[in-house]
N, C-alpha and C positions, 0 to 999 in steps of 0.2 A: 596644830594644822588649822589654818584659817578656813573659814567657810565663805560661800558666795555672799551671804549676808554681811559677814565681817568686812569684806572688801568693798562692797557697794556702799556700805554705811561708814566706811573708815573716816575718822575725823581728820582728813588731810589738811583742813584749814588750821586746826590746832598745831599740826606738825609744821606747817609753814610758819606759823607764829613763833614756834620754838626755834626754827631756823633763823628767823629775823632777830629774835632775842639773843641768840648766840652770836650772830653777826655783830650786834651792838656790843656784846661782851668782848669779842675779839678786838674791836676798835678801842674800847676803853682800856683793856689790858695792854694793848699796844702802846697807848699813850703813857700808861704808868711805867711800862718797861723802858720806854724812851727817856722818860723823866728820871728814872732811877739810874739808867746808864749815863745819861748826859749830866745828871745832877750830882747826887751824893757819891756815885761811883767815880765820876770824873774828878770831883773835888778831893776825894780820898786818895786817888792815884797821884794827884799833883801835890798833896800836902807833904811838908817836911815834918814827918811825925814818927816818933820812935818811943819805945817804952812798952810797959805792960798794957796800958790802955789801947795803944796802937795795935799790938799783937792780937787783942781780942776783937776790936772794932772792925779792923780792915777785913778779916775773913767773914765776919757777920754781914757787912755791907755787900761784899762780893756775892755771898750766898743769897742774900735777899734780892739783889739785882737779877741774879740768875733765875730765881724762883718766879719773878715777874715775867721773864722771857719764856720760861717753861710753861707758865700758866697760860700765856697767850698762845703758845704752840698747841697745848692740849685743848684749849677752847677752839682753836682753828680746826683741829682734827674732829672734834665733836660736831662742829658746824658743818663740815664737809660731809661727814657720814650721814647726818640728819638730812642735808640737802639732797644727797644721792637717794636716800630712802624715800624722801618726799616725792621725787621724780618718779621712782618706781611705783609707789602706791597710787599716785594720782593718775599715772598712765594706765594702770590696771583698772582702777575705779572707772575712769572715763570710758575705757574700752567695754567694760561690762554694761554700763548704763547705756552706751550706744547700741550694743547688741540687743539689750532688753527693750529699749524704747523705739529704735529706728530700724536697724538692720534685720533683726529677727522678724518683726511684723512684715517688713517688706519681702522677706523670703518665705513667709507663710508659716512661721513658727512662733510659739508663745514661750516666754521664760518666766517661771513663777518666782516667788520670793526666796525659794531655796536654790534657785539656779537650775531647776529641772526644765528640760526642753521638751515640748510636746507640739504636735501639729495644731495650727489654729482651726483647721477643718479636717478632722481625722477621717481619712477615706475608709478606714475599717468600720466606722459607724454609719457609712453611707450605703444602705442596702441597695438602692437603685444603681449606684455606680458599679456594683459588682457584676452587673450584666454587660457592662461595656467591655469589648474585646481588649481594650488598652488598659483595663483596670490593673492587672498584675504588674505591668511595667510602671504605671503611675504610682502604685502602692510601694513598689520597690524604691523608686526615686524619692518618695516622701520619707520613708524610713531612713534612707541614706542621708538625706538632708538633715533630719533630726539628729542622727548620730554625729554628723559632721559638726553641727553647731554645739552639741553637747561636749565634744572633744575640745573645741575651741575655748569654751567657757571654763572647762575643768583645767585646761592648760594655763589660762590666765590666773586663775585662783591659786594653782599650785606654784607658779612662778612668784606670785606676790607673797605667798607663805614662805617660800625659800628666802626671799629678800628680807622678810621679817626676822627669820632665824639668823640670817647673816648680820642684820642690824644689832641684834642682841649680843652676838659674839664680838662684833667689832667694838661696840661701846665698852664691853667688859675688858677687852684687850687694851683699849685706849686709856682706861682709868684703872690702873693696876694697884696704885698706892693711895691709901686714904690720907696720908700725911705729907706726901711730896708730889709736886707736879712733874710731868715728864712729857717729852715729845710724843706725839701720837704714833702708834704702830700702823694704823690704817687711815687713809684719807678717802677711800672709796670702798663700796661694798665689793667691787670686783677684786680688789686687793685682798680682802678678807677671804673671799670665796676661792681665790687661787691658793692661798695657804691651806684652806680647808681641804681642797681637792688634792693637793700634794700630800697632806697628812693621811687622807683616806687611801690614796694610791699606795702609800707606804704600808698601810695597815693590811690591805687586801693582798699584797704581794709578800707579806711577811709570814710569821708563824701562823699556821692554820689555813693560810691561803684563802681562796674564795669559798671553800667549804665551811669554815668556821667563822668567817667574817661577812656573812650574807647581809647584815644590816648596813655595814659600812659600804659594801658593794652597791646596795640599792641607793644609798645616799650619794655615792660617787656617780652612779649612772644618772641620777636626777640632776646633780650639779652640772655634769657635762652636757646633758640635754638642754638645760636652761641656758647655757652659755655658748652653744655651738655656733651662734651667729654673732657673738660679741667679740669684736677685734681686740679690745683692751684686755679682756680675760684671756683670749687665745695666746697672744704674744707673751703676756706675763707668765702664763702657765708653762709654756714650753721653755722659756728662759729659766724659770725656777727649777723645773724638773731636769732640764738639760737634754741634749740630743741622745746621748747614750742611755740616760735614765728613762727617757720616753720609750725607746725600743725595748729595753730590758723589762720595764714594767708591763708593757702591753703583751709581749711574748709570754711572760710569766702568767698573767691572767688568762690568756687564751688557752695555753697548754694545760694549765691547772684545771680550768673549768670543764674542758672537753674530756679530760681523763676521768671525770667523776661518773660517766655513763648516764643512763636514764635518770638516776636519782638526782643528778646535778644539772639537769636540763635547764632549770630556772636560772642557775648561775650562768650557764653558757649563753642563755638568751640576754641576760643583762650585759655580759661582756660583748656580745654581738652589737648591742646598742652603743656601747662605749666605743667599739671599733669605728662605727660610723660617725659618732660625735667627734672623736679624736681626729679622724680624717678630715671632716669638715673644718674643724678648728685649725688644723695644720695648714690646709689650703688657704684659709683666711689669713693666717699669720704670715704666709709667704708673699702675699700680695703687696706690691710696692706702694699701693695707695693706702695701706694700713699703717697708721702711725707706729713708729718703733718696730716695724716689721722685722722678721727674721732675715738678717742680711747674709752676705757671702761668708762671713766669719762663722756664723752659726751653721750655715749649710755645709761648710767644709768639715766642721765637727761631726755633722750628721753622716757625711760620706765616710769619715774615718770609723765612726761607730757601726756603719753598715757593713764594713769589712770584718769587724771583730766577731769572735765567738762570744755569745752572751752567757752570762752566769745565771742560767735558769734552773731552779731547784726541781727535783723530782723527775728528771728526764734521763737519769742514768748516764751512760756514756755517749748519748746522742749529742751532736753538735748543731746548735742553733745559732744562725748568724743574724746580725742586725738587719741586713737587707731583707731577710725573710719576714721580719716584723714590719718593716717599712713598706714592703710590697703589699701587705694586707691593709695598712692604713691608707695607702694611695688610692685605693679603689673608690673612695668617696672624697669629695672636696673639689673646690675650684682653685687650682694651683697656678702660681705665677709661672709664666713660660720659662724664664731663665732658671728657676728652681728645678722644674721638671727636667730640663735639659741637663743640668748639672748632675742630678741623680741618675738619669738614663745613661749619660756618657760614662760615668764611673761603673755603674752596675753592669753594663754590657761588656765593658773592658775586663772586668773581673770574671764575668761568665766565660768570655773567650779564653782567658788565661787558664781557667779550670772549670769546664762546663759541668763536671760531675760533682762539684763540691756541695751542691744543695741536697744531694741524695746519698752521699757517702756514709753518713751516720745518722739515720733517722730514729725517732723515738720507737721503742719496741711496741708501745701501745698503739694499735691501729686506729683507735678513736681520736688520738691526739691531732689537733688542728691548730693552725695559727690564723687562717682565714675562716671566719665563722659565717660568712655570707652563704646563702643557699646555693649559689653558683660560683664558678671561678676556681675550683679546686681547693685543696687543703691549705694552701698558702706556703708550702715549702719551696715552690718555684717562684721566686720573687719577680721574675720577668712577666709573669701573668698579671700581677698587680700593676706593674709599670705600664704594660700595654693597655690595661683598662683605663689607667689615668690618661695616657696619651690619646686614647679614643675620645675622651671627653675634652681634650684640648688640641684641636686640629693644628693650630699654628705651631705648638711645641712638637707635635708629632711629625709635621713636615720637616722642621729643622733637624729633628733627631734622625730621621731616616735618610736625610740628604747628606749626612756627615759620614766620615770614615771612622773606623774604630781606632782609638788612640791607645798609647801606652804611657806609662809613668816615666817620661824622659827626664823630668826634673827631680825625680827620686824623693818626692815628699810623701809618698805612701798612698796617694789617691791620683785618679786621672781626671784632669780638668781641661778646659779650653786652652790653658797655657801649655799643655803637653802636645807632642807631635803625633800625627797618625803613624800607625805601624808601617814600617818599610820592609821591602823584600818579600820573601816567600809568604809571610803571614799577613801581608797587607790585604785589607778587605773593607768594603763599605758596609754600612749597617744593613741596607736592604739585602745585600747578598748574604750576609751572615745570618740574619733572621729567617730568610727564606730557605736557607740550608738546613734549618732545624727540622727534624722529623716529628710527625704528630705524636709519636710514641715516646718522645724524649722526656715527657713529664708523666710517665707511667705511674710514678710514685705519688703523684699529686691528685689522682682521681678519687672522687668521693663515691661516684656510682657510675654504672655503665651508661646511664642516660646522658652523661656529659663526659665523653671519653677524652677529649683533647681540649681542655680549657685554655691552655697556653696558645695553641694555634688559633682558636676562635678569637681570643683577645687580640692577637697579632693581626688577624684579618681586619678586624674593626679599626685598629689603630692605623693600618695602611690606608683603608678607605677614608678615614678622617683626614689623613695627611694630604691626599691628592684632591679631595673634594672641598675641604674647608668646612665640612659639616659633620656633626656628631651622627654616626650611623643610627638609623631608626628615627631620627627627628624629622618627620615629614614636613613640619611647618617651618623648618629653618630656611632662611633666605639663601639663594645661590650666591656663591662667592667667586669673584673674578679670579682666575688662576694666576698665581704668582710664579716667578721663576723657580722658586724652591719647590712648589707643588708640582709643577710640570717636570722638574728634574727627577723627582721621586717616581713619577709615573713612567718616565723614560727608562729608569733603572728596572722597574718591575716588568715592563714589557720586554726589555732586553733579556732579563734573567729567564723568564718563562718562554719567550719566543725562541731562545737558543736551545732550550731543553723542554719542548712542549709536553713530553711525557710526565713532567712534574705535576701538571694540573689536570691532565686528562685521565679518564678511567678511574682507577683507584690509586692514582699517583699520590705522592706525599703531600702535595698542595691542593688536592681535589677538595679538601674540606673547606677551603676559603674561596673556592670558585665563585660562589654567589657574590662575595665581596669584590672579586676581580671583575665580575660582570658589571657590577655597579660602577666600578672605576672606569671600565671601558665605555659604558653609556655616558658617563660624565664627560669623557674626552672624545665624543663622537665627531665633532668638527675636525679635531686633530687627526683622527683615524681616517676620515674621509679625505682630508687634504693629503694624507700620505698615499692613499689609493690613487687619487688623480685630482690635480688642482692646476692644470695647465692654464686655465682661464683666470686663475687667482681670484675666484669669487668666494671661496670658503674662508671664513674668518673665525678664529678661535675665541673662547671666552677668557680673554686676558692674554697671558703669555702662552705662546704656542709650544706644545710638546713635539719634539722631533723624533720620528721613528724611521727605522729602515723597513721598507715595504715587505721584504720577505720575512723579516723577524716579526713584524706586526701580524702577518698572515698566520704564522705559526702560533702566535699568542692567541689570536681569535679562534683559530681552528682547535686549539686545546681547551681554552676556557669555555668556548661555546658549546662544548659537549655537556655541560651542566645545564639542566633545564632552567633554573633560576637565572643564570647568567645569560642564557639564550634569550629569555623573555625580556630582560632589561636592555640588552644590546639591540634586539630587533625593534623594540618600541622606540628607542632613541634614534636608531637609523632611519626609520620611516618618518619620524617627526622632523628630523633635520633635513631630510630630502624634501619634505613638504615645504619647509622654510625656504630652501634654495629655489624651488620651483616658484613659490609665491613671489619671491623677490624679482624674478624675471617678469612676471605680469604686473606687479605693482610699480615697478620702476623700468618701464620699457625703454626710456631714454638712455639707459646705461648700456644697452645691448644693440649692436648693429644688425644682428641676425637672430630673431627670436627663436626660430626652430633650433638653431645651433646652440643657443643659450639653454634651451630646455634639455637638450641632449647632454650638455656639460653639467647641468644641475643634477640629473638622475644617475649619471655614470658612476660617481664615487659610491653612492649608496648601493648601487647594483653590485659593485664588487664586494662590498661588505656583506650584502645579502648572500652572495655566492659562497663566501667564506663560512658564513653561519650555516648554510645548507649542508656543506661538506662536514662541518663539525657535528651537526645533528645526525647525519647519515652514519658517520663513524661510530657514534654512540649507540644508535638504534640497531644498525645492521652488523657492522664489523665486530663491535664489542658485545653486542646483544645485552647491553647493560641498562638500556632505557626503553620506555614506551613512548610512542607518538603523543599519547594523551598528556604526558607530563609536560611536553613542550607547549602544546596548545593551551593548557591550563596556565602555564607560566606567562605566556604572552598576555593573557587576560589579567593576571594578578599584578603584572608589572606595568600597567598602563600609566602609572605615576611618572614613569620616565618620559613618556610622550608629552605629558603635561608640563613636566619640568623643562624640557628642551624648548617647547613652544613659549613658555614664559621667558626663558632666557633670550631667545632670538626676537621675541615680540616686543619687549619693552625695556630691556636692560642693557645689553652689551653690544648688540649689532643691529643695524637698521634693516631688517629684512621683512618683517611682517607689519601690517598696519597696527597701530597701537590700540585701536578701538576694542574695548572689552568684549562687545558682542561678537565681533569677528573672531577674536582669539578663542572665545568660549566655544563657538560653533566649530572651529577647526579642531580643537581638542576633542570634542565629543565625536566628531566625524572620524578622526584618526583612530580613536579607541575602538569604535564600533567596527571599522573596516579591518583593523588588525585582528581582532578576535574572530571575526567571520572568516577571514582568509586563512587564519591559522588552523581552523578546523579542517580546511580543505588541503592544507599542506601536510601530507602524510607520505611516508615511504611505502610505496605500493609493492605489490607482489613481484613486479618485474625487478625492482631494486633489490628485493630480497634474494632473487634468483641470480641476477647478473651483476649486481652491484654497479649499475650504470644508468639507471633511469632517474634523471633529475627533473623530469617534466613538471611534476607538481610544484616543486620548490621554485623552479624558474617561473612558472605561471604565477605563483604567489608574488614574486618580486615584480613581475611585469604589471600585474593588476594593481599592486600598491603604488607603483610609479604613475600609472594611468589615473588612479584616484587622486593622487597628489596634484596632477595637472587639472583634473576636473574641479577640485576644491579651489585651487588658486585662480583658475580661469573664470569660474563662476563669480568669485569674489571681485575679480577685476572687470567683470561685465562683458566677457567675450561671448561671441555667438556660439551656438551648439556646434556648428561646422568647424569653427576655428578650434574649439576645444577638442573635437575628434581628431583633427589633423595633428595637433600637438600631442595628443595621447598616443597616436601611432608612432610618432618619433620617439617619445619617451619609452614606450614599450619595447621598441626595437633596440634602442640603445641599452636599456636595462638588461635585455636578454644577453647581449654581447658582453656587458660588464659582469653579469652574473657568472658567465662561463670563465671569464678571466679570474675572478675571485675564487671560484670553485677550484680551478686548476692550481692556483697558488696554494690553497689550503690542502688539497689532496696530495700535491707533490711533497709538501713539507711535513704534514702530520703523518702520512703513511710511511714516509721515510724513517720515522722514529720507531715504528711499530715492528 
């Protein structure tokens, strides 16, 4: 194992000289090989020569000529290996020197001759600083920085040491015979490491498994970790091991290591790391930008392997399928869109054909797992892993959910884009099929009661990614203009739940993904408001418009809005978009012949949405007695990001409604957030509502005040007088009250009808 000092002081110049010397050797041997081939070999071949001398000399000359060629090839292999090693060593050395001399000091850390990282000015030694109230946090950050730099240095040294070991093995393999030259086995360190990884994989899945081959398992984990971002290694590894071999080996390692119990936790931890590394490598190998990437031929082999029962030792009569192993690998990695679609298309078709196949014959050992992540279930339900992968790839997720489930019409054993959608009674689109799944369908996959429905949670995230174009939880991701495919998926989701609102309300089977559905509704606020009322045609979508039926939309919002998180997201988005519409009236007065009428048109759609949300909230708080007012108020505050996101969208990206000036937009964001939180505190279901189920005064007041505030903000920004603002506020308030009643009636009619 190399040390920091070994790498920093590595004689890379001498290694470069060796590369140059071998380059010269290759050139010289090439000339000799050419001369032998074109000279004595050619003359011998042309000569009219027979007899004993000929029989001896001809083979000798042919062998000598071949030896020159083999010598050149062997020298070429040595040169290439040394050049690859030189690149690795020099890169590592330069990185360590840069950290020691530049990056480390700039970050406030010191690196000594042994590579140990310490603070340049240790806060623990500063007695005066301990009295500073910010001292604990500053000390924590300093320790965190030191640990981070230490990990970075250790990783570079470790990678360089692995390259050194690989160099030794490659050179030994390339020079096998002391008396005869031969073509090189390896031309790169990657090629040698691929063979080494395949050899180790075979060892840890063979006799003794992970229990008795712990050193091999450690080396395998180290190799995988070193190469998880190396496209050449990734593609070569999966091609060498093969599609079925990959799934079989991973499933064997996972099930074997988890069956060892607490004593084998260290093995399971190593396999967990290998799971992530293999996933990252597989994703990289599928990218079309990767040279020699895994093409459609390899992908079809993977689909065939996914349907097969794997030959996993030690699981008794249990049946483990390839897709269960693949589902675990898919949880990590950046996958090519077409690859994910191919896997998803076939996996969901197989699941529809036999939904119970994943749980029909599970291992008797309750500790056994295929997915070793801390979350996401045990891995026996492969759809969970697929959904997690889709959530990380919004474009693939949108295309996946917008498709219909297909069947193997060409009878090649797998379902691909070449096959037709199922016809007749079994015909179903993917959205409909996935939303039909009950949260308890993956009962067999639960690890703990803290995460009861991993499959449904993953599906909710995948759906949100599909319609928003963003990875759920990535708050810094830019907004994406809606495509026709994204809008189509949203239309299907709204139709599915809107036609059966009990699916997502109360303790309905889809209530667990209500927060996702709320985020999706917030994302499509312009489309929802346009469905409520857009006679003046002033509402513009973010890209392609999603088309909804108004009564179905009302049922959807009335159902989803009963969840506090969904309520908060939708309410924030509604108020922000209404503010944008009102602002457009005052910022662009030339577009409107009657300003008062334009203000009324601007606030009316949002008023209807607010009415629908008020009814949803009342249904949950009073009729179902399942929620408290405080939950909704807190959610409005927690989801202010949606107000900011909508303002960003309409202010500078897709539609020209708000002035682009950063100060104005920032002010509006802050003002909306503050007013939403304050008004939400007042928006409670009072005693009268609890007794008569009829008092919507507070909710209506909240909607009216919000509309009036939108007018005040926009009017002030446009330079209107106080009296003008008050007049328009009156119009907005009156129109909102009317719209609120309309929206409420839509929701109460539809939601109550289902109860």
